[in-house]
VEXLUM-842574 format. One line per 2 residues: number of its first residue (from 1); for each residue x, y, z of N, C-alpha, C, O, CB. Coordinates in steps of 0.1 Angstrom, whole numbers, plus 5000, padded with zeros to 4 digits. Glycine has a CB too. Layout:
NUM) X/Y/Z/X/Y/Z/X/Y/Z/X/Y/Z/X/Y/Z ~ ... $
This chain:
1) 5072/5253/5069/5076/5243/5058/5068/5230/5060/5067/5225/5072/5091/5241/5058 ~ 5063/5225/5050/5055/5213/5052/5065/5201/5051/5074/5201/5042/5043/5213/5041 $
3) 5063/5191/5059/5071/5180/5060/5065/5169/5051/5054/5170/5047/5072/5175/5074 ~ 5075/5160/5046/5070/5149/5038/5061/5139/5044/5061/5138/5056/5081/5142/5032 $
5) 5054/5131/5035/5046/5120/5041/5053/5108/5037/5060/5107/5027/5031/5120/5035 ~ 5051/5097/5045/5057/5084/5044/5046/5074/5044/5036/5077/5049/5068/5082/5055 $
7) 5049/5062/5039/5040/5052/5040/5049/5038/5041/5061/5038/5039/5030/5052/5028 ~ 5042/5027/5044/5049/5014/5044/5040/5005/5036/5028/5004/5038/5051/5009/5059 $
9) 5045/4998/5026/5038/4991/5016/5044/4977/5013/5056/4975/5016/5037/4999/5003 ~ 5037/4968/5008/5042/4955/5003/5039/4955/4988/5028/4953/4984/5035/4943/5009 $
11) 5050/4956/4981/5049/4955/4966/5044/4942/4961/5047/4931/4966/5062/4958/4959 ~ 5036/4942/4951/5031/4928/4944/5036/4929/4930/5031/4936/4921/5014/4926/4944 $
13) 5047/4921/4929/5053/4920/4915/5050/4907/4908/5058/4901/4901/5068/4921/4915 ~ 5037/4903/4910/5031/4891/4903/5020/4895/4893/5018/4906/4890/5026/4882/4913 $
15) 5014/4885/4889/5003/4887/4878/4992/4897/4884/4987/4905/4876/4996/4873/4874 ~ 4988/4896/4897/4978/4905/4902/4984/4920/4901/4977/4929/4897/4975/4900/4918 $
17) 4996/4921/4905/5002/4934/4905/5002/4940/4891/5000/4952/4889/5015/4933/4910 ~ 5006/4931/4881/5006/4936/4867/4992/4940/4862/4991/4950/4854/5011/4925/4859 $
19) 4982/4933/4867/4968/4936/4863/4965/4950/4869/4959/4958/4861/4959/4926/4868 ~ 4968/4953/4882/4965/4964/4888/4972/4976/4881/4966/4987/4879/4968/4963/4904 $
21) 4984/4974/4877/4992/4985/4871/4986/4988/4857/4986/5000/4853/5006/4981/4869 ~ 4982/4979/4849/4975/4981/4836/4962/4988/4838/4960/4997/4830/4973/4968/4829 $
23) 4954/4984/4847/4941/4991/4849/4943/5005/4854/4936/5014/4849/4933/4983/4858 ~ 4953/5007/4863/4956/5021/4868/4961/5030/4857/4956/5042/4856/4968/5020/4879 $
25) 4969/5026/4847/4973/5033/4837/4961/5036/4828/4960/5047/4823/4984/5026/4830 ~ 4953/5027/4825/4940/5030/4818/4931/5040/4824/4925/5049/4818/4931/5017/4816 $
27) 4929/5039/4837/4920/5049/4844/4925/5063/4847/4917/5072/4847/4916/5043/4856 ~ 4938/5063/4849/4944/5076/4853/4958/5077/4848/4967/5077/4856/4944/5078/4867 $
29) 4960/5078/4834/4974/5077/4828/4983/5088/4831/4995/5087/4829/4972/5076/4813 ~ 4979/5099/4837/4988/5111/4838/4991/5113/4853/4999/5121/4856/4980/5125/4832 $
31) 4987/5106/4861/4989/5107/4875/5001/5098/4879/5001/5086/4876/4976/5103/4883 ~ 5012/5103/4885/5023/5095/4890/5019/5085/4900/5011/5089/4909/5035/5103/4895 $
33) 5022/5072/4900/5019/5062/4909/5030/5054/4913/5040/5053/4905/5008/5054/4903 ~ 5031/5048/4925/5040/5038/4928/5035/5024/4923/5023/5023/4921/5043/5038/4943 $
35) 5043/5015/4923/5040/5001/4918/5029/4996/4926/5026/5001/4937/5052/4991/4919 ~ 5022/4985/4921/5011/4979/4927/5015/4975/4942/5026/4969/4943/5006/4966/4918 $
37) 5007/4977/4951/5010/4975/4965/4999/4972/4975/4988/4977/4973/5016/4986/4969 ~ 5002/4965/4985/4993/4964/4997/4997/4974/5006/5009/4975/5010/4994/4951/5003 $
39) 4989/4983/5012/4991/4993/5020/4991/4987/5035/4982/4982/5040/4980/5004/5019 ~ 5003/4989/5042/5004/4985/5056/5002/4997/5064/4994/4997/5073/5016/4978/5059 $
41) 5010/5008/5062/5008/5021/5069/5004/5031/5059/5012/5034/5050/5021/5025/5076 ~ 4992/5036/5060/4988/5047/5050/4997/5059/5052/5004/5059/5062/4973/5051/5052 $
43) 4997/5069/5042/5006/5080/5043/5004/5088/5056/4993/5089/5061/5003/5090/5031 ~ 5015/5093/5061/5015/5100/5074/5028/5108/5075/5037/5106/5068/5014/5090/5085 $
45) 5028/5118/5084/5040/5126/5088/5046/5117/5099/5040/5110/5106/5037/5140/5093 ~ 5060/5118/5099/5068/5110/5109/5068/5119/5122/5067/5131/5121/5083/5107/5105 $
47) 5069/5112/5133/5070/5119/5146/5085/5119/5151/5088/5119/5163/5060/5113/5157 ~ 5094/5118/5142/5108/5118/5144/5115/5117/5131/5110/5122/5121/5112/5106/5153 $
49) 5127/5111/5132/5136/5111/5119/5133/5099/5111/5127/5089/5116/5151/5112/5123 ~ 5138/5100/5098/5137/5088/5089/5146/5077/5094/5143/5065/5093/5142/5092/5074 $
51) 5157/5080/5100/5165/5069/5105/5158/5062/5118/5160/5050/5119/5179/5075/5109 ~ 5152/5069/5126/5144/5063/5137/5133/5054/5132/5130/5043/5137/5138/5074/5146 $
53) 5127/5059/5122/5116/5051/5115/5121/5039/5109/5114/5028/5111/5110/5058/5104 ~ 5132/5039/5102/5138/5027/5096/5142/5017/5107/5140/5005/5105/5150/5030/5087 $
55) 5148/5022/5117/5152/5014/5128/5140/5006/5134/5141/4994/5137/5159/5023/5139 ~ 5129/5013/5137/5117/5007/5143/5111/4997/5132/5108/4986/5137/5107/5018/5147 $
57) 5111/5000/5119/5106/4990/5109/5114/4979/5109/5108/4967/5109/5106/4996/5096 ~ 5127/4980/5109/5136/4968/5109/5133/4960/5121/5132/4947/5119/5151/4973/5109 $
59) 5133/4966/5133/5132/4958/5146/5119/4950/5145/5119/4938/5148/5131/4968/5159 ~ 5108/4956/5142/5094/4949/5142/5093/4938/5131/5088/4927/5133/5083/4960/5140 $
61) 5098/4941/5119/5097/4932/5108/5106/4921/5110/5103/4910/5104/5100/4939/5095 ~ 5117/4921/5118/5126/4910/5119/5119/4899/5128/5124/4888/5128/5139/4915/5124 $
63) 5108/4903/5135/5101/4895/5143/5088/4889/5137/5081/4881/5144/5097/4901/5155 ~ 5086/4892/5124/5074/4887/5117/5078/4879/5106/5088/4881/5099/5066/4897/5112 $
65) 5070/4869/5103/5072/4859/5092/5064/4863/5079/5054/4870/5081/5067/4843/5097 ~ 5069/4860/5067/5062/4862/5055/5049/4855/5056/5047/4845/5064/5070/4856/5043 $
67) 5039/4860/5048/5026/4854/5047/5019/4857/5034/5024/4865/5026/5018/4860/5058 ~ 5008/4850/5032/5001/4852/5019/4987/4859/5022/4981/4858/5032/4998/4838/5012 $
69) 4982/4867/5012/4969/4873/5013/4962/4868/5000/4968/4866/4990/4970/4888/5014 ~ 4950/4866/5001/4941/4863/4990/4933/4876/4986/4927/4882/4996/4932/4851/4992 $
71) 4932/4880/4975/4923/4891/4970/4909/4887/4967/4906/4877/4961/4929/4897/4958 ~ 4901/4897/4971/4886/4895/4969/4881/4903/4958/4886/4903/4946/4878/4898/4982 $
73) 4871/4911/4961/4864/4920/4952/4869/4933/4951/4876/4938/4960/4850/4921/4955 ~ 4866/4941/4939/4870/4954/4938/4859/4963/4945/4847/4963/4942/4872/4957/4924 $
75) 4865/4972/4954/4856/4981/4961/4862/4995/4960/4872/4997/4954/4854/4976/4976 ~ 4855/5004/4967/4860/5018/4967/4858/5024/4982/4850/5018/4990/4852/5027/4956 $
77) 4865/5034/4985/4864/5041/4997/4855/5052/4997/4855/5061/5006/4877/5046/5001 ~ 4847/5053/4986/4837/5064/4984/4827/5062/4996/4824/5051/4999/4829/5063/4969 $
79) 4822/5073/5002/4823/5088/4997/4836/5094/5004/4840/5106/5000/4810/5096/5000 ~ 4842/5087/5014/4854/5093/5021/4865/5096/5011/4871/5107/5012/4859/5084/5032 $
81) 4868/5088/5002/4881/5090/4994/4877/5084/4979/4870/5074/4978/4895/5082/5001 ~ 4881/5090/4969/4880/5086/4955/4889/5074/4951/4893/5072/4940/4884/5098/4946 $
83) 4892/5065/4961/4902/5054/4959/4895/5041/4956/4885/5038/4963/4912/5053/4971 ~ 4901/5034/4945/4895/5022/4941/4906/5011/4945/4918/5012/4942/4891/5022/4926 $
85) 4900/5000/4951/4910/4990/4956/4904/4976/4954/4892/4975/4951/4912/4993/4971 ~ 4913/4966/4957/4909/4952/4958/4908/4949/4973/4917/4953/4980/4919/4942/4950 $
87) 4898/4943/4978/4898/4939/4991/4907/4928/4994/4910/4919/4986/4885/4937/4996 ~ 4911/4927/5007/4919/4915/5011/4909/4905/5018/4904/4907/5029/4931/4919/5022 $
89) 4906/4894/5010/4896/4884/5015/4902/4875/5026/4896/4872/5036/4892/4875/5003 ~ 4915/4871/5024/4922/4863/5034/4935/4869/5037/4941/4876/5028/4924/4848/5029 $
91) 4940/4868/5050/4952/4874/5053/4950/4888/5059/4961/4894/5062/4962/4873/5042 ~ 4939/4894/5059/4936/4907/5064/4941/4908/5078/4947/4918/5082/4922/4910/5064 $
93) 4938/4897/5086/4942/4898/5101/4957/4900/5103/4961/4907/5112/4938/4885/5109 ~ 4966/4893/5094/4980/4895/5094/4984/4909/5091/4993/4914/5097/4987/4886/5085 $
95) 4977/4915/5081/4980/4929/5078/4976/4938/5089/4983/4948/5092/4973/4932/5065 ~ 4964/4936/5095/4960/4944/5107/4971/4943/5119/4974/4952/5126/4945/4939/5112 $
97) 4975/4931/5120/4985/4928/5130/4998/4936/5128/5003/4943/5136/4989/4913/5131 ~ 5003/4935/5115/5014/4944/5112/5012/4959/5114/5020/4966/5120/5018/4942/5097 $
99) 5000/4963/5108/4997/4977/5110/4997/4981/5124/5003/4992/5128/4984/4980/5105 ~ 4991/4973/5133/4991/4977/5148/5004/4976/5154/5006/4985/5162/4982/4969/5155 $
101) 5013/4968/5151/5026/4968/5156/5035/4979/5151/5044/4984/5158/5033/4955/5153 ~ 5032/4984/5138/5041/4994/5133/5035/5008/5135/5042/5018/5133/5043/4992/5119 $
103) 5023/5009/5138/5016/5022/5140/5019/5028/5155/5010/5031/5162/5001/5021/5139 ~ 5032/5029/5158/5037/5033/5171/5049/5043/5170/5054/5045/5159/5041/5021/5179 $
105) 5052/5048/5180/5064/5057/5181/5065/5066/5170/5056/5074/5167/5076/5050/5181 ~ 5077/5067/5163/5079/5077/5153/5070/5075/5140/5067/5084/5133/5095/5076/5148 $
107) 5065/5062/5139/5056/5059/5128/5041/5061/5132/5033/5060/5123/5057/5046/5123 ~ 5038/5063/5144/5024/5064/5149/5018/5076/5146/5026/5086/5142/5023/5062/5164 $
109) 5006/5078/5147/4998/5090/5146/4984/5088/5142/4980/5077/5138/5005/5100/5137 ~ 4977/5099/5142/4963/5099/5137/4962/5095/5123/4970/5100/5116/4956/5112/5139 $
111) 4953/5087/5119/4950/5084/5105/4936/5090/5101/4928/5093/5110/4950/5069/5103 ~ 4934/5093/5089/4922/5099/5084/4910/5089/5086/4899/5094/5089/4923/5102/5069 $
113) 4913/5077/5085/4902/5066/5085/4907/5054/5092/4919/5052/5093/4897/5061/5071 ~ 4897/5046/5097/4902/5033/5103/4909/5025/5093/4906/5026/5081/4890/5025/5109 $
115) 4919/5017/5098/4927/5010/5087/4919/4999/5081/4913/4991/5089/4940/5004/5093 ~ 4920/4997/5069/4914/4987/5061/4924/4980/5052/4928/4986/5042/4902/4993/5054 $
117) 4927/4968/5055/4937/4961/5045/4932/4962/5031/4920/4960/5029/4938/4945/5049 ~ 4941/4966/5021/4936/4967/5008/4948/4967/4998/4959/4969/5001/4927/4980/5006 $
119) 4944/4964/4986/4954/4964/4975/4949/4975/4965/4939/4974/4958/4954/4948/4967 ~ 4956/4987/4966/4953/4998/4959/4953/4996/4944/4963/4991/4939/4961/5009/4962 $
121) 4943/5001/4937/4942/5001/4922/4946/5016/4918/4955/5019/4911/4928/4996/4917 ~ 4937/5025/4922/4940/5039/4918/4932/5049/4928/4922/5045/4933/4935/5042/4902 $
123) 4938/5061/4930/4931/5072/4936/4928/5082/4925/4937/5088/4919/4940/5078/4948 ~ 4915/5083/4922/4911/5092/4912/4911/5107/4919/4912/5108/4931/4897/5088/4907 $
125) 4910/5117/4910/4910/5130/4915/4897/5135/4921/4898/5143/4930/4914/5139/4904 ~ 4885/5129/4918/4872/5134/4923/4863/5121/4924/4865/5112/4917/4866/5146/4914 $
127) 4854/5123/4933/4844/5112/4935/4835/5109/4922/4831/5098/4920/4835/5117/4947 ~ 4833/5120/4915/4826/5118/4902/4833/5110/4892/4827/5104/4883/4822/5131/4896 $
129) 4847/5110/4893/4855/5102/4885/4856/5087/4890/4858/5078/4882/4869/5107/4883 ~ 4855/5086/4903/4858/5073/4910/4847/5063/4906/4850/5052/4904/4858/5075/4925 $
131) 4834/5066/4905/4823/5057/4902/4826/5049/4889/4826/5037/4889/4810/5065/4901 ~ 4827/5056/4878/4829/5049/4866/4843/5041/4866/4844/5030/4860/4830/5060/4854 $
133) 4852/5047/4873/4865/5038/4875/4863/5026/4882/4869/5015/4879/4876/5046/4882 ~ 4855/5027/4893/4852/5015/4901/4844/5005/4892/4847/4993/4892/4843/5019/4914 $
135) 4835/5010/4884/4827/5000/4876/4836/4994/4866/4835/4982/4863/4815/5007/4869 ~ 4845/5001/4859/4854/4994/4850/4863/4985/4856/4865/4974/4850/4861/5004/4843 $
137) 4870/4989/4868/4879/4980/4875/4872/4967/4879/4878/4956/4879/4885/4988/4888 ~ 4860/4969/4883/4853/4957/4887/4850/4947/4876/4851/4935/4878/4840/4961/4894 $
139) 4846/4952/4865/4844/4944/4853/4857/4937/4849/4857/4924/4847/4838/4953/4842 ~ 4867/4944/4848/4879/4939/4844/4884/4928/4853/4889/4917/4849/4889/4949/4842 $
141) 4884/4931/4867/4888/4921/4876/4880/4908/4876/4885/4897/4879/4887/4927/4889 ~ 4867/4910/4873/4859/4897/4872/4863/4889/4860/4859/4877/4860/4844/4900/4871 $
143) 4871/4894/4851/4875/4886/4839/4890/4882/4841/4895/4874/4833/4874/4894/4827 ~ 4896/4886/4852/4910/4884/4855/4911/4868/4858/4905/4863/4867/4915/4893/4867 $
145) 4920/4861/4851/4922/4847/4853/4934/4843/4861/4935/4831/4864/4922/4840/4840 ~ 4943/4852/4865/4955/4849/4871/4953/4846/4886/4942/4845/4891/4965/4861/4870 $
147) 4964/4844/4893/4964/4842/4907/4959/4854/4915/4963/4865/4912/4977/4838/4912 ~ 4951/4852/4925/4947/4862/4934/4954/4862/4948/4949/4869/4957/4933/4861/4936 $
149) 4965/4855/4948/4973/4854/4960/4985/4863/4958/4991/4864/4948/4978/4840/4962 ~ 4988/4870/4969/5000/4879/4969/5008/4875/4982/5002/4875/4993/4997/4894/4970 $
151) 5020/4871/4980/5030/4868/4991/5036/4880/4996/5043/4887/4989/5040/4858/4986 ~ 5035/4882/5009/5041/4893/5015/5054/4889/5022/5054/4882/5032/5031/4900/5026 $
153) 5065/4892/5016/5078/4888/5022/5087/4899/5027/5096/4897/5035/5086/4881/5012 ~ 5083/4912/5023/5090/4923/5028/5081/4935/5026/5072/4936/5018/5103/4925/5020 $
155) 5085/4946/5033/5079/4959/5033/5088/4970/5029/5100/4970/5033/5073/4961/5047 ~ 5082/4979/5021/5091/4990/5016/5086/5003/5022/5074/5007/5022/5091/4991/5000 $
157) 5096/5010/5028/5094/5024/5035/5095/5033/5023/5106/5032/5016/5106/5027/5047 ~ 5085/5042/5021/5084/5051/5010/5082/5065/5014/5076/5066/5025/5075/5047/5000 $
159) 5086/5075/5007/5085/5089/5010/5078/5096/4997/5082/5093/4986/5100/5096/5013 ~ 5069/5105/5000/5063/5113/4989/5071/5124/4985/5077/5131/4994/5050/5117/4993 $
161) 5073/5127/4973/5080/5139/4968/5071/5150/4965/5059/5148/4965/5088/5137/4956 ~ 5078/5162/4963/5069/5174/4960/5060/5172/4948/5050/5178/4947/5078/5187/4959 $
163) 5065/5164/4938/5056/5162/4926/5047/5151/4927/5043/5146/4916/5064/5161/4914 ~ 5044/5146/4939/5034/5136/4942/5039/5121/4937/5031/5112/4935/5021/5140/4933 $
165) 5052/5120/4936/5057/5106/4933/5062/5100/4947/5064/5107/4957/5070/5107/4922 ~ 5062/5087/4946/5068/5080/4959/5081/5074/4956/5082/5068/4946/5058/5068/4965 $
167) 5091/5076/4965/5103/5069/4963/5106/5060/4974/5102/5062/4985/5114/5079/4962 ~ 5113/5049/4971/5116/5038/4980/5128/5043/4989/5138/5048/4983/5120/5025/4972 $
169) 5128/5042/5001/5139/5045/5010/5145/5033/5015/5157/5032/5016/5133/5053/5022 ~ 5137/5022/5018/5144/5011/5024/5133/4999/5023/5121/5001/5025/5148/5013/5039 $
171) 5139/4987/5019/5130/4975/5019/5135/4966/5031/5147/4963/5032/5130/4968/5005 ~ 5126/4961/5039/5129/4952/5050/5122/4938/5047/5110/4937/5045/5124/4958/5064 $
173) 5131/4928/5047/5125/4914/5045/5120/4910/5058/5126/4911/5068/5135/4904/5040 ~ 5107/4904/5058/5101/4899/5071/5109/4887/5076/5113/4878/5068/5085/4896/5070 $
175) 5112/4888/5089/5119/4878/5096/5135/4880/5094/5142/4871/5098/5115/4864/5091 ~ 5139/4891/5088/5153/4893/5086/5156/4908/5089/5147/4916/5091/5158/4889/5071 $
177) 5169/4912/5088/5174/4925/5090/5172/4933/5077/5167/4927/5067/5189/4924/5094 ~ 5175/4945/5077/5174/4954/5065/5180/4948/5053/5192/4945/5052/5180/4966/5068 $
179) 5172/4946/5042/5176/4940/5030/5183/4949/5020/5193/4946/5013/5164/4933/5023 ~ 5178/4961/5019/5184/4971/5010/5181/4984/5015/5172/4986/5023/5178/4969/4995 $
181) 5189/4994/5012/5188/5008/5017/5191/5017/5005/5202/5015/4999/5198/5012/5030 ~ 5182/5026/5001/5185/5035/4991/5181/5048/4997/5171/5050/5004/5177/5032/4979 $
183) 5191/5059/4995/5189/5070/5002/5183/5082/4999/5182/5091/5007/5198/5072/5006 $
């Protein structure tokens, strides 16, 4: 039996997040997606229970303070992955720090690629679809007039479902204890 994959993300509910969600719907309207987010821990299998993972996330995040990131240019992970994203131009070191602290114990494990702080736009089905999607997203981002700053105040622990959707399991506010728990 295949086990679920989990990830840790920071949602962006600001104008940059709204921009990403609009572009994502235009590029890949039929694929289920989670809300606009910065990826802290890419999808992975847990090396223990969800409860143990939540406890570790809470412990580490209670010791970290909120921070801002500035978004840069639209890039892609081609040829390794048909994922289009916005680079993190400032604040990447804080994201790497969080990633390093959280990629341990029950949450640790081998990742497909080296961690790259990013703001996901869309993962296309194939590399041949990704290049035109990248070009379109880059053009639209160059015309975007809103703030390119994202405040990271909390992280959300998510699980992938069998129909490729992601559900929120818990949100942890940085510098505090567990803020909400959904089961």
